[in-house]
N, C-alpha and C positions, 0 to 999 in steps of 0.2 A: 637484578641478577648480581649486581655488584656487591649486594649485602649478603649473598650466599644462597639465594633461591635457585635451585636447578631449573634450567629451561624446560626440562621434561615435566615439570609440575605446573607450568603456566598454561592457562586456558584462554584462548582468544575467542570472543563471541562476536558475531556480526549480526546486528539487529536488522531483520528483514520485515519491514512494516509498510503499510500503505495508508496515506492520509485520505480521508473520504469527505466529501462535500455534497450538498444538495444544490443543484444548479438552478440558476434564475430561469433559464429557458431550456426546456427538454431538448430541443433539436441542436442547441449549441453546446457541444461536449468536447471541443478541442482544447489545447493548451491555451490558458488565458481566458477561458469562458467565465462569465459572471457567476458568482456564488450567492445563493440565497441564505444558507445556513450550514452549520456543520453536519456531517454525515451521521447516519444511524449507528448504533453500537454493533460490534461484531457479535456473531452467534456465541462465540466461545470466550472472547476476550472481554466483552461487555464494556468496552471503552468507546465512548463517543468519538467519532471521527477517525478512529485508528482501526485498521484490520491487520491481523497477523498474516505472515506469509501463507500459512496453510489455510486461512479463511479466503484469501484471494484465489488460491489454487482451486478450492472447493467451488467458488462462483464461476470460475472459468470452466471447470469440468462439467458442471451441471447445466451449462448453457445460459445461465442468468447474467453473466458478465461477458464483456468483449474488450479485448485489448487492441490498441491501435499503435503501430509504430510511428514515431515522429522523428524526422531527420533534422530538426531544428535544435533538439535537445538530446542529451544522452540516457534519459530515462523513459520508460514506457508509461502510458496512461491508459486507463480503461474506463468503462461505463456500464452501468446496469440498464436494461431495458432495450 
């Protein structure tokens, strides 16, 4: 802005993504659970181990995903299945 760019022309983006992993043990899905490999690509992003915000929302809305609050960290985590 010091070089003359008006503030009204600036765009601030916030990337909202989720990292995905395939767990070592199906029943252990908490924070710090063992990971066997990176997660499957998203339906729309096609990026291994990364889901866009809307892909996470779709999984939560169709019932295939579950989110669980965790009081030890400030982020939420979820799991499929």
